[in-house]
N, C-alpha and C positions, 0 to 999 in steps of 0.2 A: 776348282772347276770353273771354267770360263763360260760366261753367258753373254752373248752379244746381241740378242734380239729377243723380243717377246711379243706375244699376242695378248691384247688387252682383255680384262675381265669381262665376262658375259653373264648377265643375269638371265633368269628364266623368262620365257615369253608367255604372257597370259593367253588363255584360250581365245582364239579369234584374231590375235594380232599377227602381223606379218613380220618375218625376220628380215633384217637389213643385210646388205652385202657384207658388212663387217662381221655379222654372225656367221655367214658362210665361210669367210676367211678364217675365222677362229677355229671352226671345225676342221677345215683343211689343214691347219697347222698340226692339230692332233693326229690327223690321218696320215701325215708324212712320217710319223714315228715308226721305227722298225721293231718296237717292243710293245707289249700290251700295257694298257692303262688300267689303273686300279681306282676303285671308289668304295664306298660303303656297300655292304652286301644287301640282299633283298629285304632284310629285316628293317632297313630304313626306308620309310615310305614317303618322306618329305621331298621338298624341291631339291633338284640337283642342277648345277650350273658350271660351265667352263670358266676358268680363270685366265691362266697364262701359260704359254709354252716358251721354254728357253732353249736356245741353240748354241752350239759350240762355234769356234772360229771358222770352221769349215762349212757351216750351215746345217750340220746334222742336228736333228732334234735330240736333246739330251734329257730334258725333264719337263714336267708340267703339273698343273694342279687342277683338281676338280672339287668344287664346293658342295656342301650339303647343309640344308636348313635355311636359316635367314642369311641374306647377304650381309656380311659383317661391315661395320663402320668403325671409325676410330673410337676407342673406348670413352675418351673424354667427352665425346659428343653423343654418346648412346647409352646413357645410364638412366635407370628408372628412378622413381622417387625414393626407393630404399638404397640407392647407390649400387644396385646390381645391373649388369648389362641387360638391355632389353632383348638383344638378339641372341639366338642359340645356333651355333654353327660348328661344323667340323670340316676341315679341308684335308684332302688326301693328296700327297705329293708323290708322283712316280718318277724315279730316277733310273736311267739306263745303267746297268752294271758294266762299265767299260774299263779296260785296263789302260795304262798309259800308252798312247799310240801317236803315230805321225799324222799331221794334218793332211788334208786332201791334196794340198799343193806341195807337200813335202818340205815346207820351209821351217817346220818346228814340231814340237810335241804338244799334244793335248793332254791335260791332266786326267789322271784316273779318277773314277768315281767310286764311292764307297758308302757304307752306312753313315759315316760321318757327313758325307755330302747331303744325304737326305735329312739328317738331324739339323744341319746348318740351314738348309733351305726352309725347313719347317719352323725353326726358331726365328729366322728373319721374317718369314711370312706372318707369324703371330705379331711380331713387332710392328709390322706395317699397319696393324689395326689397334695399336696400343699408344696411349698417351696419358700419363698420370694427370689427374684432374687438377692438381695444385700447381702444375707447371705452366710458366709463361710461354706464349707462342714462340718468342724469340729464342728460347732455350731448347726447343724441341730438336733441332738439327744436331746440337752437341750431345743431347741425351741419346738420340737415335744412333749416332756414331759409336758412342760408348757401349750401348747395349748390343749393337751388331758385333763389336769386337768380343764382348762377353759371350754371345751366342756361338761365335766361332770357337772360342776357347772351350766352351762346354761340349760342343760337337766333336772336338778333337780329343776329348777325354771321356769316352762313353762308359768306361769302367770306374769313373770317379764317383765320389759320394753324392753328387747332385742327381745321379740317375738311379733308378730302381728297375727291376725287371717286371714286365707285365705281359702275360701270355694272352694273345688274342687270335681268333681264327682267321686264316688267310686261305680262301678257296676251301673252307671247311676243315682245314688242318691247323691245329694249334701252333703258333709261332711265337718265340720270345721277342719282345720289343724292349728297347731302352726307353724309359719313360721318366719324365720330370714334370713337376707342377711349379707354377709361380703365381703371384697375385694377379697376373694378367691372363692366365689360361694354362693350357698344358701342351706338351710337345712329346712326340714319340718317334722312334725310327727302328727299322728292322729290314730283313732281307727275305725275298720270296724265292720259291723254287722255279720261277718263270724268268729268271735272269734280270730282275729289277730290284732296286732298293725302294722301300716305302718310308716316307715320312708323313706325319700328320700333326695337325694342331687344331685347337678348338677352344671355345669359350661358351659356357652356358649348357653345353652337352657333355656329359661324363664320358671319359674315354673307356671306362670299365663297361664291358658288355658290347662294345663295338665289334664289328667283323668286317673284313675286307674281301673283295672279289673282283675278278677281271670284269671290266666294262664290256658287255657283249655287243652293244649297238651304239657307237658314237654318232651314227647318223641321226639318232633321236634328238640330238642337240641342234640339228641343222634346221 
């Protein structure tokens, strides 16, 4: 799946603060999508914030992420006195379920999206906030490249031994998800009845007991 542009992460705005034009542009990116966005359902009452939107080569919005809980930071820089991460968050990734198709200008084919696409985006998303504490700064790029390749290999083998099945509600209906845990957090991926694939990742918040639902009012982020 090719991603050519993105909208930067947006943290929640405190009461009384004014949103900047960049906040408005972030919401606009989500509003351009021809598919519904998903987040945690109403059982989650904490902060929610927009992260990024990814587009295909023809400019169509293909996926994006919505965060819940604490805004995450790199693990190496956000550990408590007991070595546990201070932040608790879960990020939901919505991916349009698209077949292989021609680009808008007719010059080539755009890759199809699948549950594996959602699993890979979630895996890479978790990596972006991960950094083993014992690692030297100069080695992080090499580590990140290696782990990104591993995330892709795992996403391409959802029936493999690294994954288990976790049933979670989506719009109130139980849906099976591919689920895995690591020392850095958890990742899951599945498909909805609304024509989108869902990925999610988190740390400090258990995936067990989470539920997903269509975001009814994106304008609330404006």
